[in-house]
C-alpha positions in Angstrom: -32.2 33.6 7.5 -30.2 31.0 5.6 -30.8 30.2 2.0 -29.5 26.8 0.8 -28.0 27.2 -2.7 -26.1 24.0 -3.4 -25.6 20.5 -2.1 -22.9 18.0 -2.6 -22.7 14.3 -1.5 -19.5 12.9 -0.1 -17.6 10.8 -2.6 -16.6 8.0 -0.2 -19.1 5.1 -0.5 -19.5 4.8 3.3 -20.5 8.5 3.6 -22.9 8.8 0.6 -25.9 9.2 2.9 -24.3 12.4 4.2 -23.8 15.7 2.4 -22.7 19.3 2.7 -25.0 22.3 2.1 -23.7 25.6 0.8 -25.8 28.5 1.9 -26.1 32.3 1.9 -26.8 34.1 5.2 -29.3 36.9 4.6 -30.2 39.7 7.1 -33.6 41.1 7.8 -33.2 43.6 5.0 -32.7 40.9 2.4 -29.0 41.6 2.0 -26.5 38.8 1.7 -24.1 39.1 4.7 -22.3 35.8 4.5 -21.7 32.5 2.6 -20.8 29.2 4.2 -21.0 25.4 4.2 -22.5 23.1 6.8 -22.9 19.4 7.0 -26.3 17.8 7.1 -26.0 17.4 10.9 -25.1 21.1 11.4 -28.1 22.2 9.3 -30.4 20.0 11.4 -29.0 21.4 14.6 -29.4 25.0 13.3 -33.0 24.3 12.4 -33.7 22.7 15.8 -32.1 25.7 17.6 -34.1 28.2 15.6 -37.4 26.3 16.2 -36.7 26.2 19.9 -36.0 30.0 20.0 -38.8 31.3 17.6 -41.0 28.4 16.7 -40.2 28.4 13.0 -37.3 27.4 10.8 -35.0 30.1 9.5 -33.7 27.9 6.6 -35.0 28.1 3.0 -34.1 26.4 -0.2 -34.4 27.6 -3.8 -34.8 24.3 -5.7 -34.1 23.7 -9.3 -36.9 24.8 -11.7 -38.8 26.5 -8.8 -40.4 30.0 -8.9 -39.8 30.7 -5.2 -38.0 29.3 -2.2 -39.5 27.0 0.3 -38.9 26.5 4.0 -36.7 23.7 5.1 -38.3 21.8 8.1 -36.9 19.2 10.4 -39.1 16.4 8.8 -37.2 17.0 5.6 -34.3 15.1 7.1 -36.1 11.8 7.7 -34.7 10.4 4.4 -31.3 8.8 4.2 -29.6 10.8 1.5 -29.8 14.1 -0.4 -31.6 12.6 -3.3 -34.5 11.3 -1.1 -34.6 14.6 0.8 -37.5 16.9 -0.4 -35.1 19.9 -0.7 -31.5 18.9 -1.1 -32.0 16.4 -3.9 -33.5 19.3 -5.9 -30.7 21.8 -5.2 -27.9 22.3 -7.7 -24.7 20.5 -7.1 -21.8 22.7 -6.3 -20.4 22.4 -9.8 -23.8 23.3 -11.3 -24.0 26.3 -9.1 -20.5 27.3 -10.0 -21.4 27.2 -13.7 -24.3 29.5 -13.0 -22.0 32.0 -11.2 -19.6 31.9 -14.1 -22.4 32.6 -16.5 -23.6 35.5 -14.4 -20.1 36.9 -14.1 -19.7 36.7 -17.9 -23.1 38.3 -18.4 -22.2 41.1 -16.0 -18.9 41.7 -17.8 -20.6 41.9 -21.2 -23.1 44.4 -19.9 -20.4 46.5 -18.4 -18.5 46.7 -21.6 -21.6 47.5 -23.6 -22.6 50.4 -21.3 
């Protein structure tokens, strides 16, 4: 399974309708086994391949202010850009996600010192 964790639009005006998706690869046991980045086209291709093989999408997204993740389907890509997309416009940007990681790292370090 793949969990989309951040999304970033290209800066060039001609490419604003395209974006990259950062994701975690998660095994059947729920363990993170990899991290990567794919373009919108690569994510769509991955979803199509998985649906052909198993009948369901193996992509999920954990959107901002959500309590649980939701499945990413092919129809989510009908829109033109990440802000119109039902999932990716609601994902943190890469810089927002990085801030979260820095906060977690600091929090872990403080807990380790206090132990």
